[in-house]
ZADO-162543 format. One line per field, with one value per residue (C-alpha): residue number from 1; y, x, z. Coordinates in nm, 3 decimals, m for minus. Each point is the difference from the previous one (the first is absolute). Layout:
N
i (NUM:...)
yy (Y:...)
xx (X:...)
zz (Z:...)
This chain:
736
i (1:2:3:4:5:6:7:8:9:10:11:12:13:14:15:16:17:18:19:20:21:22:23:24:25:26:27:28:29:30:31:32:33:34:35:36:37:38:39:40:41:42:43:44:45:46:47:48:49:50:51:52:53:54:55:56:57:58:59:60:61:62:63:64:65:66:67:68:69:70:71:72:73:74:75:76:77:78:79:80:81:82:83:84:85:86:87:88:89:90:91:92:93:94:95:96:97:98:99:100:101:102:103:104:105:106:107:108:109:110:111:112:113:114:115:116:117:118:119:120:121:122:123:124:125:126:127:128:129:130:131:132:133:134:135:136:137:138:139:140:141:142:143:144:145:146:147:148:149:150:151:152:153:154:155:156:157:158:159:160:161:162:163:164:165:166:167:168:169:170:171:172:173:174:175:176:177:178:179:180:181:182:183:184:185:186:187:188:189:190:191:192:193:194:195:196:197:198:199:200:201:202:203:204:205:206:207:208:209:210:211:212:213:214:215:216:217:218:219:220:221:222:223:224:225:226:227:228:229:230:231:232:233:234:235:236:237:238:239:240:241:242:243:244:245:246:247:248:249:250:251:252:253:254:255:256:257:258:259:260:261:262:263:264:265:266:267:268:269:270:271:272:273:274:275:276:277:278:279:280:281:282:283:284:285:286:287:288:289:290:291:292:293:294:295:296:297:298:299:300:301:302:303:304:305:306:307:308:309:310:311:312:313:314:315:316:317:318:319:320:321:322:323:324:325:326:327:328:329:330:331:332:333:334:335:336:337:338:339:340:341:342:343:344:345:346:347:348:349:350:351:352:353:354:355:356:357:358:359:360:361:362:363:364:365:366:367:368:369:370:371:372:373:374:375:376:377:378:379:380:381:382:383:384:385:386:387:388:389:390:391:392:393:394:395:396:397:398:399:400:401:402:403:404:405:406:407:408:409:410:411:412:413:414:415:416:417:418:419:420:421:422:423:424:425:426:427:428:429:430:431:432:433:434:435:436:437:438:439:440:441:442:443:444:445:446:447:448:449:450:451:452:453:454:455:456:457:458:459:460:461:462:463:464:465:466:467:468:469:470:471:472:473:474:475:476:477:478:479:480:481:482:483:484:485:486:487:488:489:490:491:492:493:494:495:496:497:498:499:500:501:502:503:504:505:506:507:508:509:510:511:512:513:514:515:516:517:518:519:520:521:522:523:524:525:526:527:528:529:530:531:532:533:534:535:536:537:538:539:540:541:542:543:544:545:546:547:548:549:550:551:552:553:554:555:556:557:558:559:560:561:562:563:564:565:566:567:568:569:570:571:572:573:574:575:576:577:578:579:580:581:582:583:584:585:586:587:588:589:590:591:592:593:594:595:596:597:598:599:600:601:602:603:604:605:606:607:608:609:610:611:612:613:614:615:616:617:618:619:620:621:622:623:624:625:626:627:628:629:630:631:632:633:634:635:636:637:638:639:640:641:642:643:644:645:646:647:648:649:650:651:652:653:654:655:656:657:658:659:660:661:662:663:664:665:666:667:668:669:670:671:672:673:674:675:676:677:678:679:680:681:682:683:684:685:686:687:688:689:690:691:692:693:694:695:696:697:698:699:700:701:702:703:704:705:706:707:708:709:710:711:712:713:714:715:716:717:718:719:720:721:722:723:724:725:726:727:728:729:730:731:732:733:734:735:736)
yy (m0.531:0.014:m0.109:0.327:0.057:0.132:m0.274:m0.200:m0.300:m0.278:m0.191:m0.293:0.228:0.160:m0.339:m0.110:0.321:m0.051:m0.351:0.112:0.149:m0.337:m0.284:m0.230:m0.323:0.092:m0.031:0.351:0.334:0.175:0.330:0.194:0.342:m0.026:m0.110:0.271:0.261:m0.098:m0.003:0.337:0.158:0.057:m0.068:m0.352:0.108:0.262:m0.261:m0.239:0.274:0.060:m0.372:m0.009:0.310:m0.141:m0.325:0.193:0.154:0.335:0.157:0.150:0.365:m0.043:m0.163:0.266:0.292:m0.101:m0.260:0.177:m0.094:m0.368:0.014:0.244:0.250:m0.231:0.159:m0.179:m0.131:m0.166:m0.155:m0.124:m0.147:m0.189:m0.130:m0.109:m0.179:m0.169:m0.130:m0.134:m0.176:m0.154:m0.128:m0.138:m0.174:m0.148:m0.129:m0.158:m0.182:m0.119:m0.127:m0.179:m0.166:m0.114:m0.153:m0.161:m0.166:m0.146:m0.137:0.174:0.273:m0.011:0.223:0.165:0.077:0.133:0.233:0.125:0.082:0.172:0.205:0.106:0.378:0.025:m0.170:m0.089:m0.187:m0.195:m0.092:m0.113:m0.230:m0.133:m0.054:m0.362:m0.095:0.205:m0.216:0.006:m0.116:m0.326:0.123:m0.185:m0.040:m0.146:m0.252:m0.096:m0.053:m0.227:m0.206:m0.040:0.220:0.231:m0.215:0.011:0.381:0.024:m0.211:0.201:0.330:m0.108:m0.017:m0.288:m0.235:m0.006:m0.298:0.145:m0.233:m0.304:0.161:0.097:m0.353:m0.118:0.217:m0.124:m0.158:m0.025:m0.072:0.345:0.167:0.022:m0.178:0.078:0.182:0.320:0.019:m0.065:0.278:0.243:m0.066:0.056:0.330:0.109:m0.060:0.180:0.294:0.035:m0.015:0.277:0.211:m0.041:0.083:0.318:0.110:m0.044:0.189:0.286:0.027:0.015:0.264:0.215:m0.048:0.115:0.307:0.089:m0.097:m0.060:0.190:0.060:m0.005:0.035:m0.061:0.072:m0.301:m0.064:0.161:0.241:0.282:0.231:m0.093:0.040:0.323:0.159:m0.220:0.060:0.101:m0.352:m0.195:m0.085:0.093:m0.116:0.141:m0.130:m0.105:0.158:0.341:m0.007:0.271:m0.098:0.171:m0.179:m0.340:0.056:0.112:m0.313:m0.231:0.176:m0.039:m0.367:m0.044:0.163:m0.242:0.262:m0.092:m0.304:0.086:m0.205:0.035:m0.172:m0.066:m0.150:m0.378:m0.088:0.213:m0.163:m0.350:0.072:0.125:m0.307:m0.236:0.156:m0.111:m0.352:m0.131:m0.185:m0.211:m0.037:m0.341:m0.165:0.056:0.365:0.037:m0.130:0.246:0.277:m0.105:m0.005:0.350:0.130:m0.166:0.133:0.355:0.014:m0.212:0.078:0.276:0.263:0.019:m0.022:0.266:0.225:m0.004:0.081:0.290:0.128:m0.007:0.168:0.294:0.020:0.027:0.273:0.185:m0.035:0.142:0.302:0.061:m0.040:0.237:0.258:m0.039:0.029:0.313:0.157:m0.088:0.150:0.325:0.011:m0.069:0.262:0.261:0.345:0.037:0.316:m0.021:0.076:0.239:0.012:m0.174:m0.013:m0.315:m0.080:m0.334:0.123:m0.144:0.095:m0.170:m0.104:0.338:0.095:m0.133:0.274:m0.054:0.234:m0.131:0.144:0.065:m0.358:m0.153:m0.044:0.012:0.315:0.025:m0.158:0.068:m0.021:0.273:m0.019:0.260:m0.215:m0.141:m0.131:0.221:0.282:0.171:0.227:0.271:m0.236:m0.177:0.330:0.115:m0.323:0.003:0.366:m0.069:m0.297:0.190:0.284:m0.212:m0.235:0.245:m0.221:0.044:m0.251:m0.171:m0.350:m0.129:m0.358:m0.040:m0.261:0.045:0.367:0.096:0.273:0.133:0.018:0.177:0.257:0.047:0.054:0.243:0.199:0.076:0.334:m0.063:0.275:m0.159:m0.168:m0.368:m0.272:m0.248:m0.322:m0.298:m0.325:m0.348:m0.225:m0.323:m0.245:0.230:m0.226:m0.303:0.171:0.123:m0.355:m0.155:m0.121:0.269:0.271:m0.163:m0.015:0.366:0.127:m0.257:0.257:0.134:m0.143:m0.081:0.337:0.193:m0.228:0.050:0.378:m0.028:m0.210:0.262:0.276:m0.195:m0.115:0.365:0.077:m0.301:m0.250:m0.249:m0.016:m0.056:m0.224:m0.262:m0.087:m0.117:m0.314:0.136:m0.199:0.214:0.335:m0.015:0.052:m0.348:m0.173:m0.331:m0.041:m0.274:m0.209:m0.021:m0.230:0.123:m0.122:0.182:0.307:0.007:m0.036:0.275:0.243:m0.071:0.064:0.325:0.119:m0.090:0.190:0.313:0.001:m0.032:0.252:0.263:m0.103:m0.033:0.226:m0.241:0.189:0.055:m0.282:m0.250:m0.366:m0.075:0.251:m0.124:m0.359:0.082:0.145:m0.208:m0.266:0.074:m0.188:m0.020:m0.143:0.243:0.286:m0.090:m0.020:0.343:0.152:m0.157:0.129:0.343:0.018:m0.122:0.230:0.312:m0.036:m0.054:0.251:m0.182:m0.286:m0.180:m0.058:m0.242:m0.254:0.008:m0.109:m0.368:m0.237:0.282:m0.139:0.122:m0.125:0.162:0.323:m0.005:m0.041:0.256:0.277:0.201:0.014:0.118:0.371:0.177:0.375:0.210:m0.297:m0.021:m0.057:0.232:m0.280:m0.205:0.220:m0.081:m0.303:m0.030:m0.349:m0.026:m0.219:0.311:0.253:m0.018:0.123:0.311:0.055:m0.011:0.256:0.232:m0.043:0.084:0.321:0.071:0.019:m0.204:m0.263:0.209:0.291:m0.213:m0.086:0.220:0.219:0.007:0.211:m0.242:m0.306:0.149:0.002:m0.376:m0.218:m0.337:m0.189:0.098:m0.213:m0.319:m0.315:m0.368:m0.058:0.339:0.114:0.317:m0.081:m0.019:0.316:0.193:m0.130:0.123:0.345:0.021:m0.093:0.258:0.259:m0.081:m0.216:m0.205:0.122:m0.129:m0.158:0.087:0.304:0.316:m0.010:0.197:0.053:m0.085:0.120:m0.152:0.201:0.155:m0.044:m0.375:m0.219:m0.315:m0.200:0.168:0.336:m0.123:0.085:m0.127:0.250:0.141:0.068:m0.066:m0.027:m0.352:m0.204:m0.344:m0.260:m0.329:m0.116:m0.324:m0.162:0.141:0.356:0.222:0.078:0.365:0.150:0.307:0.049:m0.195:m0.310:m0.209:0.003:0.042:m0.209:0.146:m0.290:m0.043:0.108:0.331:0.088:0.153:0.105:m0.269:m0.374:m0.102:m0.351:0.068:0.262:0.066:0.168:0.282:0.009:m0.089:m0.054:0.316:0.203:0.304:m0.020:0.188:m0.224:0.027:m0.204:m0.236:m0.204:m0.031:m0.319:0.077:m0.342:m0.188:0.274:0.032:0.309:0.010:0.275:0.117:0.187:0.108:0.354)
xx (0.834:0.188:m0.199:0.014:0.051:m0.349:m0.189:m0.197:m0.042:0.253:0.092:m0.209:m0.297:0.023:0.014:m0.309:m0.187:0.090:m0.133:m0.349:m0.050:0.063:m0.253:0.026:m0.171:m0.123:m0.327:0.022:m0.042:0.331:m0.099:0.028:m0.095:m0.377:0.063:0.261:m0.226:m0.290:0.211:0.161:m0.310:0.171:m0.104:0.092:0.139:0.219:0.134:0.064:0.199:0.208:0.077:0.105:0.218:0.171:0.062:0.157:0.250:m0.165:0.064:m0.261:0.108:m0.003:m0.345:m0.150:0.162:m0.008:m0.273:m0.302:m0.236:0.075:m0.041:m0.287:0.241:0.099:0.250:0.311:m0.179:m0.267:0.256:0.207:m0.314:m0.080:0.355:0.000:m0.333:0.108:0.312:m0.213:m0.245:0.282:0.163:m0.337:m0.043:0.349:m0.069:m0.329:0.182:0.267:m0.255:m0.206:0.315:0.101:m0.340:m0.015:0.337:m0.146:m0.290:m0.246:m0.126:m0.372:m0.182:m0.186:0.320:0.172:m0.291:0.002:0.369:m0.048:m0.289:0.187:0.019:0.290:0.331:m0.126:m0.294:0.234:0.224:m0.299:m0.113:0.353:0.057:m0.130:0.225:0.304:0.307:0.057:0.257:m0.085:m0.285:m0.184:m0.291:0.230:0.136:m0.356:m0.089:0.301:m0.146:m0.325:m0.210:m0.157:m0.315:m0.048:0.037:m0.259:m0.252:0.045:m0.017:m0.340:m0.116:m0.241:0.177:m0.051:0.217:0.331:0.215:m0.151:0.055:0.358:0.080:m0.025:0.302:0.229:0.295:0.334:0.168:m0.099:0.085:m0.355:0.033:m0.334:m0.331:0.138:0.273:m0.255:m0.227:0.290:0.112:m0.356:m0.014:0.330:m0.146:m0.324:0.197:0.177:m0.329:m0.136:0.310:m0.031:m0.367:m0.048:m0.317:0.163:0.314:m0.200:m0.214:0.304:0.159:m0.310:0.013:0.363:m0.083:m0.307:0.109:0.376:0.222:0.370:0.187:0.360:0.203:0.361:0.230:0.136:0.338:m0.041:m0.162:0.304:0.124:m0.345:m0.102:m0.056:m0.310:m0.109:m0.351:m0.047:0.124:m0.361:m0.210:m0.324:m0.208:m0.250:0.211:m0.244:0.047:0.378:0.162:0.279:0.280:m0.096:m0.009:0.339:0.141:m0.134:0.136:0.336:0.020:m0.087:0.267:0.254:m0.093:m0.150:m0.369:m0.219:m0.284:m0.319:m0.327:m0.275:m0.373:m0.242:0.057:m0.353:m0.154:0.219:m0.072:m0.372:0.020:0.191:m0.234:m0.297:0.160:0.113:m0.221:m0.308:m0.118:0.039:0.152:0.331:0.142:m0.107:0.200:0.310:m0.061:m0.025:0.338:0.147:m0.134:0.163:0.328:m0.019:m0.055:0.290:0.251:m0.074:m0.248:0.096:0.371:m0.079:m0.272:0.185:0.296:m0.234:m0.158:0.339:0.125:m0.319:0.028:0.377:m0.056:m0.261:0.235:0.277:m0.226:m0.082:0.363:0.114:m0.273:0.105:0.365:m0.075:m0.210:0.272:0.262:m0.211:m0.039:0.371:0.105:m0.242:0.113:0.052:0.344:0.198:0.120:0.329:0.188:0.356:m0.006:0.239:m0.085:0.115:0.009:0.023:0.219:0.170:0.334:0.057:m0.113:m0.256:0.054:m0.067:m0.056:m0.086:m0.233:m0.067:m0.349:m0.003:0.126:0.364:0.253:0.214:0.179:0.021:0.168:m0.056:m0.074:0.002:m0.242:m0.108:0.172:0.256:0.183:m0.259:0.177:m0.291:0.223:0.175:m0.324:m0.175:0.282:m0.012:m0.378:m0.005:0.283:m0.183:m0.329:0.171:0.225:m0.272:m0.294:m0.196:m0.378:m0.098:0.163:m0.127:0.062:m0.048:m0.242:0.203:0.253:0.105:m0.260:m0.172:0.332:0.130:m0.317:0.053:0.360:m0.095:m0.279:0.242:0.220:m0.062:0.012:0.003:m0.294:m0.331:0.051:m0.245:0.106:m0.202:0.001:m0.005:m0.085:0.305:m0.202:0.172:0.294:0.243:m0.137:0.058:0.349:0.115:m0.168:0.158:m0.197:0.170:0.344:m0.047:m0.110:0.276:0.282:0.254:m0.204:m0.079:m0.337:m0.045:0.039:m0.245:m0.249:0.022:m0.052:m0.313:m0.138:0.047:m0.137:m0.311:m0.085:0.043:m0.200:m0.122:m0.121:0.324:0.207:m0.224:m0.035:0.363:m0.093:m0.184:m0.347:0.006:0.293:m0.171:m0.180:m0.363:m0.141:m0.197:0.148:0.150:0.237:m0.286:m0.216:0.022:0.321:m0.084:m0.334:0.157:0.273:m0.250:m0.221:0.286:0.151:m0.336:m0.030:0.343:m0.083:m0.328:0.166:0.291:m0.225:m0.252:0.274:0.195:0.376:0.250:0.178:0.330:0.056:m0.180:0.201:0.003:m0.213:m0.266:m0.004:m0.040:m0.345:m0.127:m0.272:0.156:0.361:0.141:0.361:0.166:m0.154:0.064:0.368:m0.005:m0.166:0.268:0.276:m0.155:m0.045:0.366:0.123:m0.219:m0.014:m0.365:m0.326:m0.130:m0.330:m0.207:0.057:0.360:m0.123:m0.035:0.380:0.048:0.104:m0.286:m0.256:m0.251:m0.334:m0.196:0.233:m0.010:m0.379:m0.006:0.266:0.000:m0.290:0.154:0.345:0.060:0.257:0.019:0.149:m0.012:m0.074:m0.373:m0.182:m0.245:0.284:m0.008:m0.368:m0.201:m0.151:0.090:0.190:m0.281:m0.222:0.237:m0.186:m0.314:0.178:0.144:m0.355:m0.110:0.287:m0.068:m0.368:0.093:0.276:0.267:0.302:m0.021:0.235:m0.247:m0.274:0.191:m0.110:m0.216:m0.341:m0.160:0.091:m0.088:m0.343:m0.075:0.040:m0.312:0.107:m0.268:0.164:0.304:m0.155:0.131:m0.075:0.287:m0.003:m0.332:m0.117:0.176:0.339:m0.061:m0.094:0.313:0.209:m0.159:0.056:0.365:0.043:m0.150:0.247:0.280:0.198:m0.221:0.125:m0.271:0.196:m0.074:0.209:0.282:m0.048:0.266:m0.073:0.140:m0.027:m0.045:0.341:m0.037:m0.063:0.308:m0.039:m0.278:0.091:m0.110:m0.356:m0.284:m0.357:m0.226:0.264:m0.119:0.266:0.061:0.061:0.033:m0.157:0.276:m0.191:m0.361:m0.121:m0.337:m0.014:0.113:0.275:0.352:0.098:0.348:m0.001:0.378:0.119:0.154:m0.296:m0.324:m0.321:m0.312:m0.337:m0.233:m0.285:m0.241:0.188:0.004:m0.345:m0.308:m0.200:0.048:0.241:0.077:0.327:0.266:0.043:m0.340:0.163:0.373:0.256:0.374:0.213:m0.308:0.061:m0.220:m0.060:m0.003:m0.034:0.201:m0.221:0.259:0.379:0.162:0.372:0.095:m0.169:0.083:m0.365:m0.197:m0.379:m0.148:m0.343:m0.124:m0.311:0.109)
zz (m2.442:0.325:0.302:0.183:0.371:0.059:m0.187:0.255:m0.230:0.032:m0.316:0.119:0.064:m0.345:m0.170:0.189:m0.087:m0.365:0.017:0.100:m0.343:m0.167:m0.031:0.299:0.085:0.345:0.181:0.142:m0.172:0.058:m0.156:0.322:m0.138:0.075:0.358:0.062:m0.159:0.223:0.316:m0.074:m0.154:m0.334:m0.358:m0.113:m0.339:0.168:0.243:m0.290:m0.174:0.312:0.027:m0.364:0.035:0.307:m0.183:m0.285:0.242:0.070:0.339:0.231:m0.053:m0.379:m0.003:0.226:m0.186:m0.367:m0.046:0.147:m0.281:0.052:0.378:0.038:0.161:0.283:0.237:0.123:0.309:m0.216:m0.234:0.295:0.160:m0.321:m0.015:0.364:m0.026:m0.322:0.173:0.285:m0.232:m0.203:0.318:0.110:m0.336:0.018:0.349:m0.113:m0.277:0.240:0.254:m0.265:m0.136:0.347:0.080:m0.344:0.062:0.318:m0.212:0.232:m0.232:m0.071:m0.252:0.289:0.192:m0.310:m0.069:0.359:m0.029:m0.334:0.137:0.315:0.034:0.243:0.068:0.347:m0.150:m0.227:0.292:0.207:m0.281:m0.034:0.371:0.019:m0.294:0.088:0.073:0.375:0.243:0.178:0.219:0.276:m0.241:m0.267:0.250:0.098:m0.366:m0.040:0.282:m0.194:0.229:m0.259:m0.040:0.378:m0.004:m0.279:0.189:0.319:m0.193:m0.138:0.366:m0.055:0.240:0.375:0.090:m0.111:0.210:m0.168:m0.340:0.081:0.118:m0.362:m0.085:0.276:m0.182:0.174:m0.332:m0.121:0.327:0.139:0.334:0.160:m0.036:0.149:m0.266:m0.273:0.123:0.041:m0.356:m0.124:0.190:m0.156:m0.345:0.087:0.142:m0.332:m0.187:0.219:m0.059:m0.377:m0.024:m0.204:0.180:0.338:m0.098:m0.148:0.311:0.227:m0.222:0.042:0.376:0.006:m0.206:0.206:0.350:m0.008:0.242:m0.050:0.328:0.106:0.312:0.078:m0.003:0.347:0.048:m0.293:0.198:m0.014:m0.344:m0.149:0.174:m0.342:m0.019:0.359:m0.105:m0.141:0.304:0.090:m0.299:m0.160:m0.287:m0.260:m0.298:m0.245:0.166:0.041:m0.216:m0.236:0.191:0.323:m0.166:m0.157:0.335:0.170:m0.268:0.009:0.379:m0.035:m0.269:0.231:0.279:0.232:m0.011:m0.037:m0.237:m0.036:m0.189:0.198:m0.022:0.250:0.001:0.110:m0.273:m0.267:0.126:0.003:m0.355:m0.119:0.183:m0.176:m0.328:0.091:0.282:m0.130:0.293:0.374:0.052:0.078:m0.349:0.016:0.320:m0.178:m0.282:0.260:0.140:m0.350:m0.063:0.318:m0.092:m0.356:0.126:0.246:m0.192:m0.365:m0.067:0.255:m0.091:m0.371:m0.008:0.243:m0.237:m0.291:0.190:0.113:m0.360:m0.124:0.240:m0.044:m0.375:0.053:0.234:m0.258:m0.270:0.215:0.094:m0.360:m0.120:0.261:m0.096:m0.372:0.053:0.214:m0.257:m0.276:0.191:0.078:m0.360:m0.128:0.252:m0.147:m0.163:0.056:m0.359:m0.171:0.225:0.129:0.338:0.292:0.197:0.352:0.178:0.364:0.272:0.325:0.057:m0.362:m0.133:m0.262:m0.353:m0.254:m0.373:m0.286:m0.270:m0.343:m0.136:m0.133:0.325:m0.103:0.284:m0.041:0.335:0.344:0.333:0.377:0.253:0.382:0.141:0.297:0.308:0.063:m0.256:m0.014:m0.290:m0.087:m0.145:m0.241:m0.087:m0.069:m0.225:m0.202:m0.041:m0.113:m0.242:m0.156:m0.022:m0.186:m0.221:m0.121:0.003:0.241:0.010:0.267:0.299:0.085:0.354:0.111:0.291:0.191:0.280:0.034:m0.261:0.199:0.130:m0.357:m0.110:0.277:m0.110:m0.367:0.088:0.215:m0.301:m0.172:m0.373:m0.260:m0.183:0.080:0.070:0.088:0.274:0.003:0.237:m0.198:0.123:0.021:0.003:m0.229:m0.082:0.188:m0.184:m0.333:0.093:0.077:m0.307:m0.322:m0.183:0.204:m0.037:m0.377:m0.010:0.229:0.011:0.122:0.293:0.342:0.151:0.171:m0.325:m0.178:0.284:m0.032:m0.377:0.059:0.242:m0.254:m0.293:0.178:0.063:m0.370:m0.122:0.264:m0.261:m0.196:0.313:0.206:m0.277:0.077:0.349:0.103:0.090:0.323:0.116:m0.052:0.336:m0.097:0.067:0.271:0.121:m0.347:0.112:0.139:m0.311:m0.300:m0.160:m0.350:m0.002:0.155:m0.261:m0.285:0.138:0.057:m0.339:m0.163:0.197:m0.113:m0.361:0.022:0.143:m0.242:m0.303:0.134:0.018:m0.309:m0.037:m0.177:m0.232:m0.017:0.373:0.184:0.204:m0.088:0.306:m0.101:m0.360:0.116:0.140:m0.328:m0.164:m0.222:0.092:0.299:0.126:m0.313:m0.247:0.244:m0.004:m0.379:m0.021:0.224:m0.210:m0.324:0.155:0.100:m0.337:m0.211:0.213:0.093:m0.187:m0.251:m0.053:0.132:m0.332:0.106:0.264:m0.282:m0.026:0.362:0.010:0.090:0.008:m0.248:m0.129:0.300:0.253:m0.202:0.000:0.378:0.095:m0.262:0.140:0.346:m0.113:m0.064:m0.217:0.052:m0.281:m0.235:m0.370:0.048:0.244:0.081:0.147:0.311:0.056:0.111:m0.349:m0.120:m0.331:m0.133:0.022:m0.154:m0.331:0.174:0.128:m0.346:m0.143:0.259:m0.094:m0.370:0.043:0.184:m0.253:0.270:0.101:0.273:0.213:m0.019:0.159:0.315:0.288:m0.224:0.167:m0.273:m0.277:0.207:0.077:m0.373:m0.028:0.003:0.149:m0.193:m0.330:0.080:0.138:m0.169:0.033:0.242:0.169:0.144:0.167:0.329:m0.171:m0.204:0.315:0.172:m0.294:0.017:0.375:m0.050:m0.276:0.232:0.282:m0.139:0.253:0.280:0.332:0.217:0.312:0.213:0.018:0.254:0.324:0.267:0.364:0.332:0.348:0.319:0.074:0.378:m0.007:m0.044:0.210:0.161:0.331:m0.145:m0.050:0.237:m0.001:m0.173:m0.235:m0.355:m0.264:m0.371:m0.125:m0.313:m0.057:m0.041:0.014:m0.015:0.156:0.051:0.354:m0.062:m0.136:0.118:m0.005:0.011:0.228:m0.010:0.307:m0.165:0.119:m0.196:0.197:m0.056:m0.086:0.074:m0.246:0.274:0.029:m0.370:m0.039:0.195:m0.179:m0.045:m0.271:m0.116:m0.180:0.090:m0.373:0.011:0.196:m0.070:m0.263:0.016:0.022:0.089:0.220:0.310:0.322:0.307:0.377:0.250:0.204:0.184:0.022:0.129:0.014:0.140:m0.286:m0.252:m0.101:m0.094:m0.032:m0.215:m0.108:m0.305:0.191:0.080)
């Protein structure tokens, strides 16, 4: 089976998963299902089934939709959580094996140490255990050991010696580079400092101090005051790291990366030193004083930079997770936005000097006609533009006009609404975010090799009104404009999350096999780019698919791929009426039994509520297909190919508001939510600059997450709180 685009398992990962079902001579139980089940509060046998299904090549949408009996009706989030945790535990296991092998090669592995490593619950714990044995550069402690000073360090660390100078004198050896007592003691302190820095209890205690008391602070780098004015609020900033919201952390780290700010995470030195001394100081004598000096040196030179980096990475990772989650949720809402459906569309990519690019699209999104009009300055040919638009509307029986919301968008909307058509037409403003990226892409060039970028952009605007999901899958999600600091987060994790989101949305809606683009098909469970291309080729050569069975004839589309994809692909007006539904071919025989029992044809069942009501689900339960699957089949028969997306509704901005200069504090306006972040929501009110509704202005009560109140593309009523024309910022409130 082809390794599909949306599969999150690498080949190496899949091989390792497969290996856990084979007998292995290991001292650790690597059946992770019980642990995952306990952590996620799921049944162990259901988790074990999910692991097995994933190993067999099943995708998350397929498992959640068609294997409910095996998973206890886990949803996609549960299945994805099992997969993610399994990956983490496998990586942890691999790291344990690597560490044990490394220490064994050094001939320093004891049974006790090996068991500690095997019992470690986190990667951090494994790394702490490995730290004393980890190959290092030539440190001060290593140099001191080469000089034979480790025994001296051990005696001082025991703190049973008061006459340390006399003891150190025994280790003075010019031949080894120890010229006097002072050098001997310094070398011993270097070794002790390293011991302190590698002590697990000490490191854990300092980590807790950072989490509980650490402050993140920032200061502007001298000479960057003007260049970094975007970050002016952080020029002299301090906040407890544990309370810093994700967007603020990402802003600080971005400013630091750009060389505008110096960012530090600090704790109270005296408190840390006191905590470390409580671990290592045993007496109050001369050797204890040297240990105290070693502790202080260890903190400033070794522990502080090391733990600060750890803490920084920890909170950066948490901030990344939040930002990625926000982005994924926004993307999901955008992809599942209500489609206008199959209607003739006239789409316009607005412009002033270069004119407005106009395209006509068929009900299926095919490009029928294109040209350019110039209704705006400098040409201001409103008469000619009006004549052309009316002619196109009449000639192609246009139902809807889609207008890009970029430059000249509102002016073009005004122009279109001023035209008196002889029929009712809907004019809709459409987000242009990502349209330029698509128009310059290879995908667009392959679709429209004979047209320029502006025509392709207009086509994208029209198509995304007809079916946002089908069009937006052609664009890199990071270019759609619904993220929060998306360029500052872990790009690999972001890509995986967004890909998984697209896969989930595509399979939730289902894909029409005979009209879907290659890009849309590639996100179908079990398909991927290569099979999508093969499906398109087969479709072109054979004039489309008459049944799902024909998928077996597509090159390289084997039984496993068919199992994964068939239920998510639809064929309307095909040979088998069930092919237009989400009923999986493996369950067709159940529907046939239902029809036979009622003495009707399968086609008669579809959409017939009276007949479906006569069916007792329990009569059709089988070993493989339980009550959950039977109920799903009945629900699908009741409403075949039901679209989970909402019904499309048109939206109009206030006709008197065109630019930010038209806004006044206290105005109440219509708006549409265009982006949701951890700190609030951005709302388009029709002035080319989205306003911000801060999370504190979204409701009369406390809310933790903006998604509790709003969703993407939601129509909202807002009031203007503040307008900063110079900074191009608009503050809004939903508290009317």
